[in-house]
C-alpha positions as CSV (number, residue, x, y, z in Angstrom):
1,M,-81.0,-29.1,-118.4
2,G,-84.3,-27.3,-118.4
3,L,-85.2,-24.2,-120.5
4,K,-85.0,-21.9,-117.5
5,T,-81.6,-23.2,-116.5
6,S,-80.3,-22.8,-120.0
7,V,-81.6,-19.3,-120.2
8,R,-80.0,-18.5,-116.9
9,F,-76.7,-20.0,-118.0
10,V,-76.7,-18.1,-121.3
11,G,-77.7,-14.9,-119.5
12,S,-74.8,-15.4,-117.0
13,L,-72.3,-15.8,-119.9
14,F,-73.7,-12.7,-121.6
15,F,-73.3,-10.8,-118.4
16,V,-69.7,-11.9,-118.1
17,F,-69.1,-10.8,-121.7
18,L,-70.6,-7.4,-121.0
19,F,-68.5,-7.0,-117.8
20,V,-65.3,-7.9,-119.7
21,F,-66.2,-5.6,-122.6
22,N,-66.9,-2.8,-120.1
23,Q,-63.6,-3.4,-118.4
24,M,-61.9,-3.2,-121.7
25,I,-63.5,0.2,-122.4
26,L,-62.4,1.4,-118.9
27,F,-58.8,0.2,-119.4
28,V,-58.4,1.9,-122.7
29,A,-59.9,5.1,-121.4
30,V,-57.6,5.1,-118.4
31,S,-54.5,4.1,-120.3
32,S,-55.2,6.9,-122.7
33,G,-54.8,9.4,-119.9
34,N,-51.8,7.7,-118.4
35,N,-48.8,9.7,-119.5
36,S,-45.2,8.9,-118.8
37,Q,-44.1,10.1,-115.4
38,N,-41.0,10.4,-113.3
39,M,-40.5,10.0,-109.5
40,N,-42.0,13.4,-108.6
41,C,-44.3,13.6,-111.6
42,N,-42.5,16.7,-112.9
43,M,-43.8,16.6,-116.4
44,L,-44.5,19.6,-118.7
45,G,-47.4,21.5,-117.2
46,N,-49.3,21.8,-120.5
47,S,-52.1,19.6,-121.6
48,I,-50.7,16.4,-123.1
49,N,-53.4,16.3,-125.8
50,P,-51.5,17.1,-129.0
51,I,-52.3,20.3,-130.8
52,E,-50.4,19.4,-134.0
53,P,-50.4,15.9,-135.6
54,F,-47.8,13.7,-134.0
55,E,-45.5,11.9,-136.4
56,P,-43.7,9.0,-134.8
57,N,-40.8,7.3,-136.5
58,D,-41.7,4.2,-138.4
59,V,-38.3,2.6,-139.0
60,Y,-36.4,0.1,-137.0
61,Y,-32.6,0.7,-137.0
62,D,-29.9,0.4,-134.4
63,C,-28.9,3.8,-133.1
64,I,-25.1,4.2,-133.2
65,D,-23.6,7.4,-132.1
66,L,-24.3,10.8,-130.5
67,L,-22.3,14.0,-130.5
68,V,-23.4,17.2,-128.7
69,F,-21.8,20.6,-128.7
70,D,-23.9,23.6,-127.5
71,D,-26.9,23.7,-129.8
72,F,-25.4,21.3,-132.4
73,V,-26.3,17.7,-132.3
74,I,-25.3,14.7,-134.5
75,A,-27.5,11.6,-133.9
76,E,-26.8,8.6,-136.0
77,N,-29.5,6.0,-136.1
78,G,-28.3,3.4,-138.5
79,R,-29.0,4.5,-142.0
80,V,-29.9,8.1,-141.3
81,I,-27.6,10.7,-139.6
82,E,-29.5,13.7,-138.3
83,F,-27.6,17.0,-137.9
84,L,-29.8,19.0,-135.6
85,D,-30.1,22.5,-134.2
86,I,-31.5,22.4,-130.6
87,S,-31.5,26.1,-129.9
88,T,-35.2,25.6,-129.3
89,P,-35.0,22.3,-127.4
90,S,-38.7,21.5,-127.6
91,K,-38.5,21.6,-131.4
92,P,-35.1,20.3,-132.8
93,N,-34.6,21.5,-136.4
94,I,-32.8,19.3,-138.9
95,I,-29.8,21.1,-140.5
96,G,-29.7,20.4,-144.2
97,I,-26.6,18.7,-145.5
98,S,-25.6,16.6,-148.5
99,T,-27.3,13.2,-148.7
100,D,-23.9,11.6,-149.3
101,V,-22.9,12.8,-145.8
102,E,-26.2,11.6,-144.3
103,H,-25.7,8.0,-145.3
104,R,-22.0,7.3,-145.2
105,T,-20.6,8.9,-142.1
106,S,-19.2,7.5,-138.8
107,A,-16.9,8.3,-135.9
108,Y,-17.7,11.8,-134.7
109,T,-15.6,13.9,-132.4
110,N,-15.1,17.5,-131.6
111,Y,-12.7,19.9,-129.8
112,G,-14.6,23.2,-129.3
113,N,-16.1,24.4,-132.5
114,I,-14.2,21.9,-134.6
115,I,-16.2,18.8,-135.6
116,L,-14.5,15.8,-137.2
117,F,-16.1,12.8,-138.8
118,S,-15.3,10.0,-141.3
119,L,-17.0,9.9,-144.7
120,R,-16.9,6.7,-146.7
121,Q,-15.6,6.9,-150.3
122,N,-15.9,4.3,-153.0
123,S,-14.5,1.4,-151.0
124,L,-14.9,0.4,-147.4
125,F,-11.2,1.2,-146.6
126,N,-11.1,4.5,-148.3
127,Q,-12.3,7.2,-145.8
128,S,-12.2,10.9,-145.9
129,I,-11.7,12.7,-142.6
130,M,-14.1,15.7,-142.8
131,K,-14.2,18.9,-140.8
132,I,-17.0,21.2,-139.8
133,D,-16.1,24.6,-138.2
134,L,-19.2,25.6,-136.3
135,S,-17.9,29.1,-135.8
136,I,-18.2,29.6,-139.6
137,N,-21.0,27.3,-140.9
138,S,-22.7,24.2,-139.5
139,T,-23.4,22.8,-143.0
140,D,-20.1,23.5,-144.6
141,Y,-17.6,20.6,-144.4
142,S,-14.2,20.0,-146.0
143,E,-11.7,17.2,-146.3
144,I,-8.6,17.3,-144.1
145,D,-7.2,13.9,-144.9
146,L,-7.8,10.6,-146.7
147,W,-7.2,7.3,-144.9
148,N,-7.1,3.7,-146.1
149,S,-8.7,2.4,-143.0
150,W,-12.2,2.7,-141.6
151,P,-12.4,4.8,-138.4
152,I,-14.8,3.3,-135.8
153,Q,-14.1,6.0,-133.3
154,L,-12.3,9.4,-133.2
155,S,-11.2,11.5,-130.2
156,L,-9.8,15.0,-130.8
157,T,-7.9,17.1,-128.2
158,N,-6.3,20.5,-128.7
159,D,-3.2,19.0,-130.4
160,T,-3.8,15.2,-130.8
161,L,-6.2,13.1,-132.8
162,Y,-6.7,9.5,-131.5
163,S,-8.5,7.0,-133.7
164,F,-9.6,3.4,-133.6
165,S,-10.0,1.8,-137.0
166,E,-10.9,-1.5,-138.6
167,K,-7.8,-2.8,-140.4
168,Y,-8.7,-6.2,-141.7
169,Y,-10.7,-9.2,-140.4
170,G,-10.0,-9.7,-136.7
171,Y,-7.6,-6.8,-136.4
172,N,-7.9,-3.2,-135.5
173,E,-5.5,-0.3,-135.5
174,F,-5.1,2.5,-133.0
175,L,-3.6,5.6,-134.6
176,I,-2.2,8.8,-132.9
177,H,-1.9,11.9,-135.1
178,N,-0.5,15.3,-134.2
179,S,-3.4,17.7,-135.0
180,T,-1.8,21.1,-134.2
181,D,-2.4,21.9,-137.8
182,I,-5.8,20.3,-138.5
183,Y,-5.2,20.3,-142.3
184,N,-1.8,18.6,-141.9
185,L,-2.2,15.6,-139.7
186,T,1.1,14.0,-138.8
187,L,1.1,10.3,-137.8
188,L,3.0,9.8,-134.5
189,G,2.3,6.1,-133.9
190,N,0.1,3.2,-134.7
191,T,-0.6,-0.1,-132.9
192,T,-2.3,-3.2,-134.3
193,L,-4.7,-4.8,-131.9
194,A,-6.6,-8.1,-132.1
195,G,-9.9,-9.3,-130.6
196,F,-11.6,-6.0,-130.1
197,G,-14.2,-5.9,-132.9
198,Y,-16.4,-3.2,-134.4
199,Q,-18.3,-2.2,-131.3
200,T,-15.2,-1.1,-129.3
201,D,-15.2,2.4,-127.6
202,F,-12.2,4.0,-126.0
203,V,-11.3,6.9,-123.7
204,V,-7.9,8.5,-123.5
205,H,-6.9,9.8,-120.0
206,D,-3.5,10.7,-118.7
207,D,-1.5,8.8,-121.4
208,F,-3.6,5.7,-120.9
209,V,-6.2,4.3,-123.3
210,Y,-9.2,2.6,-121.8
211,F,-11.0,0.3,-124.2
212,V,-14.6,-0.9,-123.7
213,S,-14.3,-4.0,-125.9
214,K,-16.9,-5.9,-127.9
215,A,-16.9,-8.5,-125.1
216,K,-18.0,-5.7,-122.8
217,N,-14.9,-5.7,-120.6
218,L,-12.3,-3.0,-119.8
219,S,-8.8,-3.2,-121.3
220,V,-6.2,-0.6,-120.3
221,F,-3.1,0.3,-122.4
222,Q,-0.4,2.9,-121.8
223,I,0.8,5.2,-124.5
224,N,4.6,4.9,-124.4
225,S,7.3,7.4,-125.6
226,T,7.1,6.1,-129.2
227,Y,3.3,6.5,-129.3
228,Q,2.7,2.8,-129.2
229,L,0.3,1.1,-126.9
230,S,1.6,-1.2,-124.1
231,F,-0.9,-3.5,-122.4
232,V,-1.5,-2.8,-118.7
233,N,-4.5,-4.8,-117.5
234,N,-7.8,-6.3,-118.3
235,Y,-10.9,-6.0,-116.1
236,I,-14.0,-8.1,-116.2
237,F,-17.5,-6.5,-115.7
238,A,-21.1,-7.6,-116.0
239,Q,-21.8,-6.3,-119.6
240,L,-19.7,-3.1,-119.4
241,E,-21.5,-0.3,-121.3
242,S,-19.4,2.8,-120.8
243,I,-16.8,4.6,-118.6
244,Y,-16.4,8.2,-117.5
245,F,-13.7,10.1,-115.7
246,H,-14.5,12.9,-113.2
247,E,-12.0,14.5,-110.9
248,N,-10.3,11.7,-109.0
249,Y,-12.7,8.9,-110.0
250,L,-13.5,6.5,-112.8
251,F,-17.2,5.8,-113.2
252,V,-18.1,2.5,-114.8
253,C,-21.6,1.6,-116.0
254,D,-22.7,-2.0,-116.4
255,N,-25.7,-4.3,-116.0
256,F,-25.8,-4.0,-112.2
257,G,-25.4,-0.2,-111.9
258,F,-22.4,2.1,-111.8
259,Q,-19.2,1.6,-109.9
260,V,-16.7,4.2,-108.7
261,F,-13.0,3.5,-108.8
262,D,-9.8,5.2,-107.8
263,Y,-7.7,5.1,-111.0
264,T,-4.4,6.4,-109.5
265,N,-2.9,3.1,-110.5
266,P,-4.5,1.9,-113.8
267,N,-2.8,-1.5,-113.2
268,N,-4.9,-2.0,-110.1
269,L,-8.2,0.0,-110.1
270,T,-9.4,0.3,-106.5
271,S,-13.1,0.2,-105.8
272,V,-14.5,3.2,-103.9
273,T,-18.3,2.7,-103.9
274,F,-21.1,1.2,-106.0
275,Y,-24.7,2.1,-106.8
276,N,-27.1,-0.7,-107.7
277,I,-29.4,0.3,-110.5
278,S,-30.4,-2.0,-113.4
279,S,-28.8,-1.7,-116.8
280,A,-26.8,1.5,-116.4
281,Q,-25.8,2.9,-119.8
282,T,-24.1,6.3,-119.7
283,I,-23.2,8.7,-116.9
284,R,-22.1,12.4,-117.0
285,I,-21.4,14.6,-114.0
286,F,-21.6,18.4,-113.4
287,N,-21.5,20.3,-110.1
288,D,-21.7,17.2,-107.9
289,V,-24.7,15.9,-109.8
290,A,-24.6,12.7,-111.8
291,Y,-26.9,12.2,-114.8
292,L,-27.4,8.6,-115.6
293,S,-29.3,6.8,-118.4
294,T,-30.4,3.2,-117.9
295,T,-32.3,1.1,-120.3
296,N,-35.6,2.2,-118.7
297,S,-34.9,5.5,-117.0
298,F,-33.0,8.8,-116.8
299,T,-31.9,9.5,-113.2
300,T,-30.2,12.3,-111.4
301,F,-28.0,11.6,-108.4
302,S,-26.4,13.7,-105.7
303,L,-22.6,13.2,-105.4
304,S,-21.9,15.8,-102.7
305,N,-20.9,12.8,-100.6
306,I,-19.4,10.1,-102.8
307,M,-20.0,7.5,-100.0
308,D,-23.7,8.5,-99.8
309,I,-25.0,8.6,-103.4
310,H,-28.7,9.1,-103.5
311,I,-31.4,9.8,-106.2
312,L,-32.7,13.3,-106.8
313,D,-35.2,12.6,-109.5
314,Q,-36.0,10.0,-112.1
315,Y,-37.8,9.8,-115.4
316,K,-39.2,6.5,-116.6
317,P,-40.7,6.0,-120.1
318,G,-44.3,5.1,-119.9
319,K,-46.4,2.5,-121.7
320,R,-46.7,4.6,-124.8
321,E,-43.0,5.2,-125.1
322,D,-41.5,2.3,-127.0
323,V,-37.8,3.2,-126.3
324,D,-34.7,2.1,-124.5
325,M,-32.6,4.9,-123.1
326,W,-28.9,4.8,-124.1
327,K,-26.3,7.4,-124.8
328,L,-26.4,10.6,-122.8
329,E,-24.7,14.0,-123.2
330,L,-24.9,17.4,-121.3
331,S,-25.3,20.8,-122.9
332,G,-25.7,23.6,-120.5
333,N,-29.1,23.0,-118.7
334,L,-30.0,20.3,-121.1
335,V,-29.6,16.5,-121.2
336,I,-29.8,14.9,-124.6
337,I,-30.4,11.1,-124.7
338,L,-30.1,8.9,-127.8
339,T,-32.3,5.8,-127.6
340,E,-30.8,2.4,-128.2
341,Q,-33.1,1.6,-131.1
342,M,-35.9,3.1,-133.1
343,K,-38.9,0.9,-132.9
344,Y,-41.6,0.1,-135.5
345,F,-44.6,2.3,-135.0
346,D,-47.2,-0.2,-134.0
347,Y,-50.2,1.9,-134.6
348,S,-50.8,2.1,-130.8
349,S,-50.0,5.8,-130.4
350,R,-46.6,5.1,-129.0
351,Y,-43.5,7.3,-129.4
352,G,-40.7,5.3,-130.9
353,G,-38.3,8.2,-131.6
354,Y,-34.5,8.2,-131.3
355,L,-34.0,11.4,-129.3
356,Y,-35.0,12.8,-125.9
357,I,-34.2,16.3,-124.5
358,F,-34.6,17.2,-120.8
359,D,-34.4,20.4,-118.9
360,I,-32.2,19.8,-115.9
361,S,-32.0,23.4,-114.6
362,S,-33.0,21.9,-111.3
363,P,-31.7,18.3,-111.0
364,N,-34.4,17.7,-108.4
365,K,-37.0,18.4,-111.1
366,I,-36.5,16.7,-114.5
367,I,-38.7,18.2,-117.2
368,R,-39.0,16.5,-120.6
369,L,-38.9,19.1,-123.4
370,Y,-38.7,16.7,-126.4
371,P,-40.9,15.0,-127.3
372,G,-43.1,17.7,-125.8
373,R,-46.2,15.5,-125.8
374,I,-46.6,11.8,-126.0
375,P,-49.7,11.1,-128.2
376,L,-52.9,10.1,-126.6
377,R,-55.4,7.7,-128.1
378,D,-58.1,9.7,-129.7
379,F,-61.8,8.7,-130.0
380,W,-61.3,6.9,-133.3
381,D,-58.3,5.0,-132.1
382,V,-60.2,3.8,-129.0
383,L,-63.2,2.9,-131.1
384,R,-60.9,1.0,-133.5
385,K,-59.3,-1.0,-130.7
386,L,-62.7,-1.8,-129.2
387,M,-64.0,-3.0,-132.5
388,I,-61.0,-5.2,-133.0
389,S,-61.5,-6.6,-129.5
390,A,-65.2,-7.1,-130.1
391,F,-64.5,-9.1,-133.3
392,V,-62.4,-11.4,-131.2
393,V,-64.6,-11.7,-128.1
394,I,-68.0,-11.9,-129.7
395,P,-67.3,-14.9,-132.0
396,T,-65.5,-16.6,-129.1
397,V,-68.6,-16.2,-126.9
398,I,-70.9,-17.3,-129.7
399,I,-68.9,-20.5,-130.1
400,L,-68.4,-21.1,-126.4
401,I,-72.1,-20.8,-125.5
402,P,-73.5,-23.6,-127.7
403,L,-70.5,-25.8,-126.8
404,S,-71.1,-25.2,-123.1
405,I,-74.8,-25.9,-123.4
406,F,-74.1,-29.1,-125.4
407,S,-71.5,-30.3,-122.9
408,I,-73.7,-29.6,-119.9
409,N,-76.7,-31.4,-121.5
410,L,-74.5,-34.4,-122.4
411,W,-73.3,-34.5,-118.8
412,K,-76.9,-34.3,-117.5
413,K,-78.0,-37.2,-119.8
414,K,-75.1,-39.3,-118.6
415,Q,-76.1,-38.6,-115.0
416,Q,-79.7,-39.4,-115.7
417,K,-78.8,-42.8,-117.3
418,K,-76.7,-43.7,-114.3
419,K,-79.7,-43.0,-112.0
420,E,-82.0,-45.1,-114.2
421,L,-79.5,-48.1,-114.3
422,S,-79.1,-47.9,-110.5
């Protein structure tokens, strides 16, 4: 290979390197301006460049439970339980409570202003049932009962408290208490169940209990006259996530979307219709509008014609939102969504928080209120990423150029020898 050819070859490689480096700069700059968007791009109208420093969460815990009543929110994300005031939805405020409560609670439920939750005592199977009366004080709680089982889920009505507890390995217990006098719970009946596990949820509807089991299937039991559970039927779904009753229908969310059933006969649920959307998690309905969280979206649907369900609007987390949507609850004109996990902050200006709040005053126009702004990559972040990339690309090019020149020269010499021998 001649000197001119080598120079041209090296120059070509350097030109390729400059082109790649230029494209990297362009990509980072464009991605910095690419904020999360929904179907109709109905984001907050303000500039998305943060005014105040953005503090993403830097922990990695499973999120567990969500309770919403008016402006009061309980969001449990593994080791930390946040009691929040969302009267200003764009800036949720943490309500100060005892650290003992923050780290040892589970199984939240409410009926109106009365909030109940379980507080672990000295042993696993020694649980206090605690009460908060929001009409008096959101930070003042008191014990109403002491149980020797660990409640996984509670459900309070105007006169009955239903609970699903871990009894001992492989067995659970479903308890029914009369709660007319909240400070004097009276046990009406208890049923021992096997094969359900810790992650079981339940919904009580019309004297039937619908369990979403650990195996992600639906098991139906009837509450008989002695307050015991009698098995009715078991239904297999594709990774069942949650169920919801609305008017005459049962809505079921699973991996393939949400299905609508006529539940008149719980022993034989009758399919009405189905909407195909990937990884449906939680659905809530108000005024013929369905609000659905999936792993990667929050979507509103029109249910004015149950046989013609169609999307009104959709929000999809963007590249800088390292979250999976999960549990969803309504509160007036707000939707509160708990994410499935809190992710590690990876120093890439991504939001990894556990909570989203949306304004759904108009279901056709979803507006994200919290987090108000997803952080953009500032100049120094862009520069840092480019420097890291350069430290990778430049040494690679420096190594590849001599190797390429050596390989080409060796090939040329072999070709020249072949010509001389022939």
